[in-house]
mmCIF file of the N, C-alpha and C atoms, coordinates in Angstrom:
data_MODEL
# 
_entry.id   MODEL 
# 
loop_
_atom_site.group_PDB 
_atom_site.id 
_atom_site.type_symbol 
_atom_site.label_atom_id 
_atom_site.label_alt_id 
_atom_site.label_comp_id 
_atom_site.label_asym_id 
_atom_site.label_entity_id 
_atom_site.label_seq_id 
_atom_site.pdbx_PDB_ins_code 
_atom_site.Cartn_x 
_atom_site.Cartn_y 
_atom_site.Cartn_z 
_atom_site.occupancy 
_atom_site.B_iso_or_equiv 
_atom_site.pdbx_formal_charge 
_atom_site.auth_seq_id 
_atom_site.auth_comp_id 
_atom_site.auth_asym_id 
_atom_site.auth_atom_id 
_atom_site.pdbx_PDB_model_num 
ATOM 1   N N  . UNK A 1 1  ? 107.452 26.050 172.455 1.00 0.00 ? 1  UNK A N  1 
ATOM 2   C CA . UNK A 1 1  ? 106.743 27.218 171.955 1.00 0.00 ? 1  UNK A CA 1 
ATOM 3   C C  . UNK A 1 1  ? 105.574 26.686 171.340 1.00 0.00 ? 1  UNK A C  1 
ATOM 4   N N  . UNK A 1 2  ? 104.334 27.200 171.358 1.00 0.00 ? 2  UNK A N  1 
ATOM 5   C CA . UNK A 1 2  ? 102.918 26.844 170.917 1.00 0.00 ? 2  UNK A CA 1 
ATOM 6   C C  . UNK A 1 2  ? 102.755 27.821 169.762 1.00 0.00 ? 2  UNK A C  1 
ATOM 7   N N  . UNK A 1 3  ? 102.242 27.421 168.640 1.00 0.00 ? 3  UNK A N  1 
ATOM 8   C CA . UNK A 1 3  ? 101.597 28.225 167.566 1.00 0.00 ? 3  UNK A CA 1 
ATOM 9   C C  . UNK A 1 3  ? 100.078 27.798 167.597 1.00 0.00 ? 3  UNK A C  1 
ATOM 10  N N  . UNK A 1 4  ? 99.248  28.729 167.948 1.00 0.00 ? 4  UNK A N  1 
ATOM 11  C CA . UNK A 1 4  ? 97.919  28.516 167.959 1.00 0.00 ? 4  UNK A CA 1 
ATOM 12  C C  . UNK A 1 4  ? 97.137  29.066 166.686 1.00 0.00 ? 4  UNK A C  1 
ATOM 13  N N  . UNK A 1 5  ? 96.310  28.279 166.238 1.00 0.00 ? 5  UNK A N  1 
ATOM 14  C CA . UNK A 1 5  ? 95.614  28.764 164.899 1.00 0.00 ? 5  UNK A CA 1 
ATOM 15  C C  . UNK A 1 5  ? 94.208  29.063 165.375 1.00 0.00 ? 5  UNK A C  1 
ATOM 16  N N  . UNK A 1 6  ? 93.503  29.702 164.154 1.00 0.00 ? 6  UNK A N  1 
ATOM 17  C CA . UNK A 1 6  ? 92.237  29.958 164.447 1.00 0.00 ? 6  UNK A CA 1 
ATOM 18  C C  . UNK A 1 6  ? 91.299  29.028 164.936 1.00 0.00 ? 6  UNK A C  1 
ATOM 19  N N  . UNK A 1 7  ? 91.278  27.747 164.417 1.00 0.00 ? 7  UNK A N  1 
ATOM 20  C CA . UNK A 1 7  ? 90.394  26.811 165.017 1.00 0.00 ? 7  UNK A CA 1 
ATOM 21  C C  . UNK A 1 7  ? 90.619  26.418 166.606 1.00 0.00 ? 7  UNK A C  1 
ATOM 22  N N  . UNK A 1 8  ? 91.810  26.409 167.024 1.00 0.00 ? 8  UNK A N  1 
ATOM 23  C CA . UNK A 1 8  ? 92.065  26.190 168.417 1.00 0.00 ? 8  UNK A CA 1 
ATOM 24  C C  . UNK A 1 8  ? 91.546  27.223 169.289 1.00 0.00 ? 8  UNK A C  1 
ATOM 25  N N  . UNK A 1 9  ? 91.677  28.417 168.836 1.00 0.00 ? 9  UNK A N  1 
ATOM 26  C CA . UNK A 1 9  ? 91.156  29.680 169.625 1.00 0.00 ? 9  UNK A CA 1 
ATOM 27  C C  . UNK A 1 9  ? 89.697  29.574 169.595 1.00 0.00 ? 9  UNK A C  1 
ATOM 28  N N  . UNK A 1 10 ? 89.053  29.412 168.334 1.00 0.00 ? 10 UNK A N  1 
ATOM 29  C CA . UNK A 1 10 ? 87.625  29.376 168.392 1.00 0.00 ? 10 UNK A CA 1 
ATOM 30  C C  . UNK A 1 10 ? 87.095  28.198 169.282 1.00 0.00 ? 10 UNK A C  1 
ATOM 31  N N  . UNK A 1 11 ? 87.704  26.967 169.281 1.00 0.00 ? 11 UNK A N  1 
ATOM 32  C CA . UNK A 1 11 ? 87.288  25.858 170.096 1.00 0.00 ? 11 UNK A CA 1 
ATOM 33  C C  . UNK A 1 11 ? 87.219  26.119 171.657 1.00 0.00 ? 11 UNK A C  1 
ATOM 34  N N  . UNK A 1 12 ? 88.212  26.849 171.871 1.00 0.00 ? 12 UNK A N  1 
ATOM 35  C CA . UNK A 1 12 ? 88.635  27.219 173.386 1.00 0.00 ? 12 UNK A CA 1 
ATOM 36  C C  . UNK A 1 12 ? 87.356  28.070 173.887 1.00 0.00 ? 12 UNK A C  1 
ATOM 37  N N  . UNK A 1 13 ? 86.535  28.597 173.177 1.00 0.00 ? 13 UNK A N  1 
ATOM 38  C CA . UNK A 1 13 ? 85.415  29.343 173.759 1.00 0.00 ? 13 UNK A CA 1 
ATOM 39  C C  . UNK A 1 13 ? 84.043  28.481 173.700 1.00 0.00 ? 13 UNK A C  1 
ATOM 40  N N  . UNK A 1 14 ? 84.204  27.323 173.152 1.00 0.00 ? 14 UNK A N  1 
ATOM 41  C CA . UNK A 1 14 ? 83.152  26.362 172.987 1.00 0.00 ? 14 UNK A CA 1 
ATOM 42  C C  . UNK A 1 14 ? 82.833  25.746 174.422 1.00 0.00 ? 14 UNK A C  1 
ATOM 43  N N  . UNK A 1 15 ? 81.512  26.053 175.111 1.00 0.00 ? 15 UNK A N  1 
ATOM 44  C CA . UNK A 1 15 ? 81.335  25.711 176.420 1.00 0.00 ? 15 UNK A CA 1 
ATOM 45  C C  . UNK A 1 15 ? 81.139  24.075 176.528 1.00 0.00 ? 15 UNK A C  1 
ATOM 46  N N  . UNK A 1 16 ? 80.996  23.391 175.469 1.00 0.00 ? 16 UNK A N  1 
ATOM 47  C CA . UNK A 1 16 ? 81.042  21.995 175.376 1.00 0.00 ? 16 UNK A CA 1 
ATOM 48  C C  . UNK A 1 16 ? 82.448  21.158 175.234 1.00 0.00 ? 16 UNK A C  1 
ATOM 49  N N  . UNK A 1 17 ? 83.372  22.044 175.219 1.00 0.00 ? 17 UNK A N  1 
ATOM 50  C CA . UNK A 1 17 ? 84.687  21.457 174.963 1.00 0.00 ? 17 UNK A CA 1 
ATOM 51  C C  . UNK A 1 17 ? 85.093  20.588 176.180 1.00 0.00 ? 17 UNK A C  1 
ATOM 52  N N  . UNK A 1 18 ? 85.622  19.565 176.065 1.00 0.00 ? 18 UNK A N  1 
ATOM 53  C CA . UNK A 1 18 ? 86.159  18.683 177.186 1.00 0.00 ? 18 UNK A CA 1 
ATOM 54  C C  . UNK A 1 18 ? 87.180  19.391 177.922 1.00 0.00 ? 18 UNK A C  1 
ATOM 55  N N  . UNK A 1 19 ? 87.071  19.257 179.458 1.00 0.00 ? 19 UNK A N  1 
ATOM 56  C CA . UNK A 1 19 ? 87.927  20.065 180.415 1.00 0.00 ? 19 UNK A CA 1 
ATOM 57  C C  . UNK A 1 19 ? 89.344  19.779 180.092 1.00 0.00 ? 19 UNK A C  1 
ATOM 58  N N  . UNK A 1 20 ? 89.827  18.551 179.667 1.00 0.00 ? 20 UNK A N  1 
ATOM 59  C CA . UNK A 1 20 ? 91.202  18.278 179.577 1.00 0.00 ? 20 UNK A CA 1 
ATOM 60  C C  . UNK A 1 20 ? 91.693  18.939 178.295 1.00 0.00 ? 20 UNK A C  1 
ATOM 61  N N  . UNK A 1 21 ? 90.832  19.137 177.288 1.00 0.00 ? 21 UNK A N  1 
ATOM 62  C CA . UNK A 1 21 ? 91.330  19.980 176.193 1.00 0.00 ? 21 UNK A CA 1 
ATOM 63  C C  . UNK A 1 21 ? 91.463  21.463 176.617 1.00 0.00 ? 21 UNK A C  1 
ATOM 64  N N  . UNK A 1 22 ? 90.453  22.127 177.310 1.00 0.00 ? 22 UNK A N  1 
ATOM 65  C CA . UNK A 1 22 ? 90.496  23.340 177.842 1.00 0.00 ? 22 UNK A CA 1 
ATOM 66  C C  . UNK A 1 22 ? 91.875  23.494 178.562 1.00 0.00 ? 22 UNK A C  1 
ATOM 67  N N  . UNK A 1 23 ? 92.096  22.626 179.450 1.00 0.00 ? 23 UNK A N  1 
ATOM 68  C CA . UNK A 1 23 ? 93.441  22.519 180.253 1.00 0.00 ? 23 UNK A CA 1 
ATOM 69  C C  . UNK A 1 23 ? 94.777  22.734 179.359 1.00 0.00 ? 23 UNK A C  1 
ATOM 70  N N  . UNK A 1 24 ? 94.649  21.910 178.454 1.00 0.00 ? 24 UNK A N  1 
ATOM 71  C CA . UNK A 1 24 ? 95.767  21.927 177.346 1.00 0.00 ? 24 UNK A CA 1 
ATOM 72  C C  . UNK A 1 24 ? 96.003  23.273 176.639 1.00 0.00 ? 24 UNK A C  1 
ATOM 73  N N  . UNK A 1 25 ? 94.689  23.809 176.238 1.00 0.00 ? 25 UNK A N  1 
ATOM 74  C CA . UNK A 1 25 ? 94.947  24.973 175.368 1.00 0.00 ? 25 UNK A CA 1 
ATOM 75  C C  . UNK A 1 25 ? 95.278  26.277 176.484 1.00 0.00 ? 25 UNK A C  1 
ATOM 76  N N  . UNK A 1 26 ? 94.691  26.180 177.766 1.00 0.00 ? 26 UNK A N  1 
ATOM 77  C CA . UNK A 1 26 ? 95.074  27.103 178.736 1.00 0.00 ? 26 UNK A CA 1 
ATOM 78  C C  . UNK A 1 26 ? 96.559  27.062 179.024 1.00 0.00 ? 26 UNK A C  1 
ATOM 79  N N  . UNK A 1 27 ? 97.141  25.914 179.037 1.00 0.00 ? 27 UNK A N  1 
ATOM 80  C CA . UNK A 1 27 ? 98.522  25.900 179.319 1.00 0.00 ? 27 UNK A CA 1 
ATOM 81  C C  . UNK A 1 27 ? 99.233  26.467 178.210 1.00 0.00 ? 27 UNK A C  1 
ATOM 82  N N  . UNK A 1 28 ? 98.875  26.145 177.024 1.00 0.00 ? 28 UNK A N  1 
ATOM 83  C CA . UNK A 1 28 ? 99.468  26.786 175.805 1.00 0.00 ? 28 UNK A CA 1 
ATOM 84  C C  . UNK A 1 28 ? 99.378  28.309 175.821 1.00 0.00 ? 28 UNK A C  1 
ATOM 85  N N  . UNK A 1 29 ? 98.356  28.772 176.134 1.00 0.00 ? 29 UNK A N  1 
ATOM 86  C CA . UNK A 1 29 ? 98.025  30.408 176.315 1.00 0.00 ? 29 UNK A CA 1 
ATOM 87  C C  . UNK A 1 29 ? 99.062  31.006 177.355 1.00 0.00 ? 29 UNK A C  1 
ATOM 88  N N  . UNK A 1 30 ? 99.142  30.200 178.516 1.00 0.00 ? 30 UNK A N  1 
ATOM 89  C CA . UNK A 1 30 ? 99.765  30.794 179.463 1.00 0.00 ? 30 UNK A CA 1 
ATOM 90  C C  . UNK A 1 30 ? 101.436 30.972 179.314 1.00 0.00 ? 30 UNK A C  1 
ATOM 91  N N  . UNK A 1 31 ? 101.666 30.260 178.233 1.00 0.00 ? 31 UNK A N  1 
ATOM 92  C CA . UNK A 1 31 ? 103.266 30.084 177.913 1.00 0.00 ? 31 UNK A CA 1 
ATOM 93  C C  . UNK A 1 31 ? 103.510 31.278 176.877 1.00 0.00 ? 31 UNK A C  1 
ATOM 94  N N  . UNK A 1 32 ? 102.613 32.145 176.616 1.00 0.00 ? 32 UNK A N  1 
ATOM 95  C CA . UNK A 1 32 ? 102.656 33.151 175.631 1.00 0.00 ? 32 UNK A CA 1 
ATOM 96  C C  . UNK A 1 32 ? 102.945 32.674 174.328 1.00 0.00 ? 32 UNK A C  1 
ATOM 97  N N  . UNK A 1 33 ? 102.172 32.082 173.674 1.00 0.00 ? 33 UNK A N  1 
ATOM 98  C CA . UNK A 1 33 ? 102.283 31.424 172.254 1.00 0.00 ? 33 UNK A CA 1 
ATOM 99  C C  . UNK A 1 33 ? 102.440 32.390 171.256 1.00 0.00 ? 33 UNK A C  1 
ATOM 100 N N  . UNK A 1 34 ? 102.680 31.863 169.991 1.00 0.00 ? 34 UNK A N  1 
ATOM 101 C CA . UNK A 1 34 ? 102.765 32.550 168.789 1.00 0.00 ? 34 UNK A CA 1 
ATOM 102 C C  . UNK A 1 34 ? 101.522 32.276 167.861 1.00 0.00 ? 34 UNK A C  1 
ATOM 103 N N  . UNK A 1 35 ? 101.015 33.439 167.319 1.00 0.00 ? 35 UNK A N  1 
ATOM 104 C CA . UNK A 1 35 ? 99.904  33.238 166.508 1.00 0.00 ? 35 UNK A CA 1 
ATOM 105 C C  . UNK A 1 35 ? 100.217 34.017 165.128 1.00 0.00 ? 35 UNK A C  1 
ATOM 106 N N  . UNK A 1 36 ? 99.556  33.906 164.047 1.00 0.00 ? 36 UNK A N  1 
ATOM 107 C CA . UNK A 1 36 ? 99.664  34.735 162.810 1.00 0.00 ? 36 UNK A CA 1 
ATOM 108 C C  . UNK A 1 36 ? 98.911  35.786 162.584 1.00 0.00 ? 36 UNK A C  1 
ATOM 109 N N  . UNK A 1 37 ? 99.325  36.764 161.862 1.00 0.00 ? 37 UNK A N  1 
ATOM 110 C CA . UNK A 1 37 ? 98.430  37.825 161.328 1.00 0.00 ? 37 UNK A CA 1 
ATOM 111 C C  . UNK A 1 37 ? 97.028  37.201 160.720 1.00 0.00 ? 37 UNK A C  1 
ATOM 112 N N  . UNK A 1 38 ? 97.109  36.215 160.071 1.00 0.00 ? 38 UNK A N  1 
ATOM 113 C CA . UNK A 1 38 ? 96.020  35.587 159.546 1.00 0.00 ? 38 UNK A CA 1 
ATOM 114 C C  . UNK A 1 38 ? 95.046  35.193 160.524 1.00 0.00 ? 38 UNK A C  1 
ATOM 115 N N  . UNK A 1 39 ? 95.523  34.524 161.483 1.00 0.00 ? 39 UNK A N  1 
ATOM 116 C CA . UNK A 1 39 ? 94.688  34.026 162.645 1.00 0.00 ? 39 UNK A CA 1 
ATOM 117 C C  . UNK A 1 39 ? 93.973  35.339 163.355 1.00 0.00 ? 39 UNK A C  1 
ATOM 118 N N  . UNK A 1 40 ? 94.813  36.356 163.549 1.00 0.00 ? 40 UNK A N  1 
ATOM 119 C CA . UNK A 1 40 ? 94.192  37.630 164.027 1.00 0.00 ? 40 UNK A CA 1 
ATOM 120 C C  . UNK A 1 40 ? 93.101  38.188 163.186 1.00 0.00 ? 40 UNK A C  1 
ATOM 121 N N  . UNK A 1 41 ? 93.420  38.280 161.781 1.00 0.00 ? 41 UNK A N  1 
ATOM 122 C CA . UNK A 1 41 ? 92.379  38.699 161.071 1.00 0.00 ? 41 UNK A CA 1 
ATOM 123 C C  . UNK A 1 41 ? 91.180  37.921 161.098 1.00 0.00 ? 41 UNK A C  1 
ATOM 124 N N  . UNK A 1 42 ? 91.303  36.684 161.024 1.00 0.00 ? 42 UNK A N  1 
ATOM 125 C CA . UNK A 1 42 ? 90.236  35.718 161.029 1.00 0.00 ? 42 UNK A CA 1 
ATOM 126 C C  . UNK A 1 42 ? 89.308  35.914 162.200 1.00 0.00 ? 42 UNK A C  1 
ATOM 127 N N  . UNK A 1 43 ? 89.841  35.924 163.292 1.00 0.00 ? 43 UNK A N  1 
ATOM 128 C CA . UNK A 1 43 ? 89.285  36.012 164.760 1.00 0.00 ? 43 UNK A CA 1 
ATOM 129 C C  . UNK A 1 43 ? 88.514  37.342 164.936 1.00 0.00 ? 43 UNK A C  1 
ATOM 130 N N  . UNK A 1 44 ? 89.321  38.447 164.682 1.00 0.00 ? 44 UNK A N  1 
ATOM 131 C CA . UNK A 1 44 ? 88.628  39.732 164.833 1.00 0.00 ? 44 UNK A CA 1 
ATOM 132 C C  . UNK A 1 44 ? 87.647  40.335 163.703 1.00 0.00 ? 44 UNK A C  1 
ATOM 133 N N  . UNK A 1 45 ? 87.777  39.610 162.554 1.00 0.00 ? 45 UNK A N  1 
ATOM 134 C CA . UNK A 1 45 ? 86.935  40.028 161.477 1.00 0.00 ? 45 UNK A CA 1 
ATOM 135 C C  . UNK A 1 45 ? 85.624  39.017 161.256 1.00 0.00 ? 45 UNK A C  1 
ATOM 136 N N  . UNK A 1 46 ? 85.400  38.301 162.162 1.00 0.00 ? 46 UNK A N  1 
ATOM 137 C CA . UNK A 1 46 ? 84.229  37.402 162.200 1.00 0.00 ? 46 UNK A CA 1 
ATOM 138 C C  . UNK A 1 46 ? 83.108  38.319 162.328 1.00 0.00 ? 46 UNK A C  1 
ATOM 139 N N  . UNK A 1 47 ? 82.156  38.159 161.330 1.00 0.00 ? 47 UNK A N  1 
ATOM 140 C CA . UNK A 1 47 ? 80.993  39.275 161.206 1.00 0.00 ? 47 UNK A CA 1 
ATOM 141 C C  . UNK A 1 47 ? 79.972  39.082 162.282 1.00 0.00 ? 47 UNK A C  1 
ATOM 142 N N  . UNK A 1 48 ? 79.757  37.835 163.007 1.00 0.00 ? 48 UNK A N  1 
ATOM 143 C CA . UNK A 1 48 ? 78.851  37.658 163.991 1.00 0.00 ? 48 UNK A CA 1 
ATOM 144 C C  . UNK A 1 48 ? 79.207  37.995 165.457 1.00 0.00 ? 48 UNK A C  1 
ATOM 145 N N  . UNK A 1 49 ? 80.415  38.612 165.633 1.00 0.00 ? 49 UNK A N  1 
ATOM 146 C CA . UNK A 1 49 ? 80.915  38.940 166.795 1.00 0.00 ? 49 UNK A CA 1 
ATOM 147 C C  . UNK A 1 49 ? 79.915  39.901 167.586 1.00 0.00 ? 49 UNK A C  1 
ATOM 148 N N  . UNK A 1 50 ? 79.795  39.571 168.833 1.00 0.00 ? 50 UNK A N  1 
ATOM 149 C CA . UNK A 1 50 ? 79.197  40.673 169.824 1.00 0.00 ? 50 UNK A CA 1 
ATOM 150 C C  . UNK A 1 50 ? 80.255  41.571 170.220 1.00 0.00 ? 50 UNK A C  1 
ATOM 151 N N  . UNK A 1 51 ? 79.887  42.569 170.963 1.00 0.00 ? 51 UNK A N  1 
ATOM 152 C CA . UNK A 1 51 ? 80.709  43.554 171.425 1.00 0.00 ? 51 UNK A CA 1 
ATOM 153 C C  . UNK A 1 51 ? 81.502  42.653 172.474 1.00 0.00 ? 51 UNK A C  1 
ATOM 154 N N  . UNK A 1 52 ? 81.021  41.874 173.351 1.00 0.00 ? 52 UNK A N  1 
ATOM 155 C CA . UNK A 1 52 ? 81.681  41.138 174.258 1.00 0.00 ? 52 UNK A CA 1 
ATOM 156 C C  . UNK A 1 52 ? 82.580  40.111 173.794 1.00 0.00 ? 52 UNK A C  1 
ATOM 157 N N  . UNK A 1 53 ? 82.244  39.423 172.684 1.00 0.00 ? 53 UNK A N  1 
ATOM 158 C CA . UNK A 1 53 ? 82.903  38.408 172.109 1.00 0.00 ? 53 UNK A CA 1 
ATOM 159 C C  . UNK A 1 53 ? 84.239  39.022 171.413 1.00 0.00 ? 53 UNK A C  1 
ATOM 160 N N  . UNK A 1 54 ? 84.072  40.157 170.767 1.00 0.00 ? 54 UNK A N  1 
ATOM 161 C CA . UNK A 1 54 ? 85.232  40.615 170.019 1.00 0.00 ? 54 UNK A CA 1 
ATOM 162 C C  . UNK A 1 54 ? 86.304  41.183 171.209 1.00 0.00 ? 54 UNK A C  1 
ATOM 163 N N  . UNK A 1 55 ? 85.771  41.704 172.270 1.00 0.00 ? 55 UNK A N  1 
ATOM 164 C CA . UNK A 1 55 ? 86.684  42.065 173.257 1.00 0.00 ? 55 UNK A CA 1 
ATOM 165 C C  . UNK A 1 55 ? 87.384  40.989 173.803 1.00 0.00 ? 55 UNK A C  1 
ATOM 166 N N  . UNK A 1 56 ? 86.648  39.840 174.120 1.00 0.00 ? 56 UNK A N  1 
ATOM 167 C CA . UNK A 1 56 ? 87.349  38.567 174.423 1.00 0.00 ? 56 UNK A CA 1 
ATOM 168 C C  . UNK A 1 56 ? 88.420  38.130 173.732 1.00 0.00 ? 56 UNK A C  1 
ATOM 169 N N  . UNK A 1 57 ? 88.277  38.160 172.383 1.00 0.00 ? 57 UNK A N  1 
ATOM 170 C CA . UNK A 1 57 ? 89.221  37.782 171.435 1.00 0.00 ? 57 UNK A CA 1 
ATOM 171 C C  . UNK A 1 57 ? 90.408  38.762 171.409 1.00 0.00 ? 57 UNK A C  1 
ATOM 172 N N  . UNK A 1 58 ? 90.243  39.966 171.459 1.00 0.00 ? 58 UNK A N  1 
ATOM 173 C CA . UNK A 1 58 ? 91.252  40.974 171.606 1.00 0.00 ? 58 UNK A CA 1 
ATOM 174 C C  . UNK A 1 58 ? 92.120  40.823 173.057 1.00 0.00 ? 58 UNK A C  1 
ATOM 175 N N  . UNK A 1 59 ? 91.456  40.461 173.866 1.00 0.00 ? 59 UNK A N  1 
ATOM 176 C CA . UNK A 1 59 ? 92.254  40.291 175.314 1.00 0.00 ? 59 UNK A CA 1 
ATOM 177 C C  . UNK A 1 59 ? 92.953  39.042 175.203 1.00 0.00 ? 59 UNK A C  1 
ATOM 178 N N  . UNK A 1 60 ? 92.508  37.891 174.503 1.00 0.00 ? 60 UNK A N  1 
ATOM 179 C CA . UNK A 1 60 ? 93.157  36.611 174.404 1.00 0.00 ? 60 UNK A CA 1 
ATOM 180 C C  . UNK A 1 60 ? 94.402  36.954 173.389 1.00 0.00 ? 60 UNK A C  1 
ATOM 181 N N  . UNK A 1 61 ? 94.355  37.594 172.402 1.00 0.00 ? 61 UNK A N  1 
ATOM 182 C CA . UNK A 1 61 ? 95.280  37.845 171.412 1.00 0.00 ? 61 UNK A CA 1 
ATOM 183 C C  . UNK A 1 61 ? 96.344  38.767 171.890 1.00 0.00 ? 61 UNK A C  1 
ATOM 184 N N  . UNK A 1 62 ? 96.098  39.659 172.727 1.00 0.00 ? 62 UNK A N  1 
ATOM 185 C CA . UNK A 1 62 ? 96.807  40.970 173.199 1.00 0.00 ? 62 UNK A CA 1 
ATOM 186 C C  . UNK A 1 62 ? 98.446  40.373 173.545 1.00 0.00 ? 62 UNK A C  1 
ATOM 187 N N  . UNK A 1 63 ? 98.433  39.456 174.485 1.00 0.00 ? 63 UNK A N  1 
ATOM 188 C CA . UNK A 1 63 ? 99.886  39.105 174.829 1.00 0.00 ? 63 UNK A CA 1 
ATOM 189 C C  . UNK A 1 63 ? 100.547 38.106 173.897 1.00 0.00 ? 63 UNK A C  1 
ATOM 190 N N  . UNK A 1 64 ? 99.903  37.618 172.901 1.00 0.00 ? 64 UNK A N  1 
ATOM 191 C CA . UNK A 1 64 ? 100.655 36.694 172.101 1.00 0.00 ? 64 UNK A CA 1 
ATOM 192 C C  . UNK A 1 64 ? 101.537 37.280 171.069 1.00 0.00 ? 64 UNK A C  1 
ATOM 193 N N  . UNK A 1 65 ? 102.586 36.612 170.756 1.00 0.00 ? 65 UNK A N  1 
ATOM 194 C CA . UNK A 1 65 ? 103.467 37.209 169.821 1.00 0.00 ? 65 UNK A CA 1 
ATOM 195 C C  . UNK A 1 65 ? 102.965 36.818 168.392 1.00 0.00 ? 65 UNK A C  1 
ATOM 196 N N  . UNK A 1 66 ? 103.035 37.764 167.520 1.00 0.00 ? 66 UNK A N  1 
ATOM 197 C CA . UNK A 1 66 ? 102.267 37.730 166.282 1.00 0.00 ? 66 UNK A CA 1 
ATOM 198 C C  . UNK A 1 66 ? 103.391 37.539 164.958 1.00 0.00 ? 66 UNK A C  1 
ATOM 199 N N  . UNK A 1 67 ? 103.222 36.653 164.391 1.00 0.00 ? 67 UNK A N  1 
ATOM 200 C CA . UNK A 1 67 ? 104.161 36.419 163.130 1.00 0.00 ? 67 UNK A CA 1 
ATOM 201 C C  . UNK A 1 67 ? 103.345 37.031 161.971 1.00 0.00 ? 67 UNK A C  1 
ATOM 202 N N  . UNK A 1 68 ? 104.281 37.570 161.193 1.00 0.00 ? 68 UNK A N  1 
ATOM 203 C CA . UNK A 1 68 ? 103.730 38.151 159.824 1.00 0.00 ? 68 UNK A CA 1 
ATOM 204 C C  . UNK A 1 68 ? 103.598 36.871 158.715 1.00 0.00 ? 68 UNK A C  1 
ATOM 205 N N  . UNK A 1 69 ? 103.372 37.486 157.654 1.00 0.00 ? 69 UNK A N  1 
ATOM 206 C CA . UNK A 1 69 ? 103.263 36.612 156.453 1.00 0.00 ? 69 UNK A CA 1 
ATOM 207 C C  . UNK A 1 69 ? 104.599 36.053 155.931 1.00 0.00 ? 69 UNK A C  1 
# 
């Protein structure tokens, strides 16, 4: 089981990220990882989101199991 935090999920969208790191993150995402409510709030609450970037984050977070506080 993987627990993905805010930073990992933000880095995932960085186009300069090394392909090996992207592959590792994608493998974790495909395993339906766990994330926290805090991570969800941080990712979706970012004030500089565009409509597209917020939608991408929602799509990414949707299948993940969320743990509470």
